[in-house]
C-alpha positions in Angstrom: 38.3 -73.2 46.4 34.7 -73.9 45.3 33.4 -73.2 48.9 35.3 -69.9 48.9 33.7 -68.9 45.6 30.2 -69.8 47.0 30.9 -67.7 50.1 32.1 -64.8 47.9 29.0 -65.0 45.7 26.7 -65.2 48.8 28.6 -62.2 50.3 28.2 -60.1 47.1 24.5 -61.1 46.9 24.0 -60.2 50.7 25.8 -56.8 50.2 23.7 -56.1 47.0 20.6 -57.0 48.9 21.5 -54.5 51.7 22.3 -51.7 49.2 19.1 -52.3 47.4 17.1 -52.3 50.6 18.4 -48.8 51.6 17.7 -46.9 48.4 15.0 -44.4 48.7 13.1 -42.2 46.2 12.7 -38.6 46.8 9.7 -37.0 44.8 9.6 -33.2 45.1 7.7 -30.3 43.7 7.3 -26.5 44.2 4.3 -24.4 43.7 3.9 -20.7 43.2 0.6 -18.7 43.4 0.4 -16.6 40.2 -1.5 -13.8 41.8 0.8 -13.3 44.8 4.1 -14.9 43.8 4.2 -16.8 47.1 5.8 -20.2 46.9 6.0 -23.6 48.8 7.9 -26.8 48.3 6.9 -30.2 49.3 8.3 -33.7 48.9 7.8 -37.3 49.7 10.4 -40.0 50.7 9.5 -43.5 49.7 11.1 -46.9 49.9 11.9 -48.9 46.7 8.4 -50.4 46.6 6.8 -47.0 46.7 5.7 -47.1 50.4 5.6 -43.8 52.2 8.5 -43.1 54.6 7.9 -39.4 55.3 6.8 -36.2 53.6 7.8 -32.6 54.3 6.7 -29.1 53.2 8.0 -25.6 53.5 6.4 -22.3 52.8 9.1 -20.3 51.1 7.6 -16.8 50.5 8.2 -15.0 47.2 10.4 -16.8 44.7 10.3 -18.3 41.2 8.9 -21.6 40.3 12.5 -22.8 39.6 13.7 -21.9 43.1 10.6 -23.4 44.7 11.5 -26.7 43.0 15.1 -26.4 44.0 14.1 -25.8 47.6 12.0 -28.9 47.5 15.1 -31.0 46.4 17.3 -29.4 48.9 14.9 -29.9 51.8 14.2 -33.4 50.7 17.9 -34.3 50.5 18.5 -32.9 54.0 15.6 -35.0 55.3 16.9 -38.1 53.6 20.3 -37.5 55.1 18.9 -36.9 58.6 17.1 -40.2 58.3 20.3 -42.1 57.6 19.8 -43.0 53.9 22.8 -42.6 51.7 21.3 -43.8 48.4 18.7 -41.7 46.9 16.9 -41.4 43.6 15.6 -37.9 43.1 12.6 -37.5 40.8 11.6 -34.0 39.5 9.0 -32.9 37.1 11.0 -29.9 36.1 13.6 -30.6 33.3 15.2 -27.2 33.8 16.0 -28.0 37.5 17.4 -31.4 36.5 19.7 -29.9 34.0 20.8 -27.1 36.4 21.9 -29.6 38.9 23.4 -32.2 36.7 25.0 -29.7 34.3 26.9 -27.8 37.0 29.4 -28.5 39.7 29.4 -27.3 43.3 31.7 -24.4 42.4 30.4 -23.4 39.0 26.7 -22.9 39.6 25.4 -19.3 40.0 22.7 -20.6 42.3 23.6 -21.0 46.1 20.8 -23.5 46.4 22.3 -25.7 43.6 25.7 -25.5 45.3 24.2 -26.6 48.5 22.5 -29.5 46.8 25.9 -30.6 45.3 27.4 -30.4 48.8 24.9 -32.9 50.1 25.1 -35.1 47.0 28.8 -35.4 47.5 28.1 -37.0 50.9 25.7 -39.6 49.4 27.0 -43.1 48.5 24.9 -43.2 45.4 22.4 -40.8 43.8 20.4 -40.5 40.7 18.5 -37.4 39.5 16.0 -38.0 36.9 13.2 -36.1 35.1 9.8 -37.7 35.5 6.5 -36.5 33.9 4.1 -34.7 36.4 1.5 -37.4 35.7 3.7 -40.0 37.5 4.1 -38.0 40.8 0.6 -36.5 41.2 0.5 -36.7 45.0 3.5 -34.4 45.3 1.9 -31.9 43.0 -1.2 -31.9 45.2 0.8 -31.7 48.4 2.8 -28.7 47.1 -0.3 -26.9 46.4 -1.7 -27.7 49.9 1.6 -26.4 51.4 0.7 -23.0 49.9 -2.5 -23.0 51.8 -1.0 -23.9 55.1 1.9 -21.4 54.9 3.9 -23.3 57.6 7.7 -23.3 58.1 9.5 -26.6 57.4 7.4 -29.5 58.7 7.9 -33.3 58.5 5.2 -35.9 58.6 5.6 -39.6 59.1 2.0 -40.4 58.0 0.4 -39.3 54.8 -2.6 -37.1 54.8 -5.8 -39.2 54.5 -7.0 -37.3 51.4 -3.8 -38.3 49.6 -4.2 -42.1 49.7 -5.8 -42.4 46.2 -2.9 -40.4 44.6 -0.4 -42.5 46.6 -1.8 -45.7 45.4 -1.8 -44.5 41.8 1.8 -43.2 42.1 2.8 -46.5 43.7 1.8 -48.4 40.6 3.7 -46.0 38.4 6.8 -46.4 40.7 7.1 -50.1 39.9 7.4 -49.4 36.2 9.8 -46.5 36.9 12.0 -48.5 39.2 12.3 -51.2 36.6 13.3 -48.7 33.8 15.9 -47.0 36.1 17.8 -50.2 36.6 17.6 -52.2 33.5 
């Protein structure tokens, strides 16, 4: 009986370790040029330790800041799903976007983009969407502005740009604190 209990505890620990290992963080942002109204979205997928997995960007064209940020989450979720991750923590610096996604269902939202996000989230094993101050995800803010300059269609990168390493390291330190606060 005791051996069975020990095996069960070991199995639960093993499963938790696997689940904990697969969780990824999706940090996204959108940017709009005030003079032209042109927008871009960009995001980063990281592991639980804040290490870079991939980043992406998309030039959107003319849209609102709200829609640019929604596009960032949608594109990021599609990338996370394509990479085989089914547990994601989405971090956005736009409280309005967080409220729009959490406060609606896949059928009640007026936004087709929000409904598409709900469809993807319904396929995830576990997801969390949290507001995070811009200061804690500076690298995504810089990358979104860079995507406006490049004006490229959806692109995915497995290696971060060299100029972003300082921001990545600073954000990585912040992610340790954030990870602990999310799960305590």
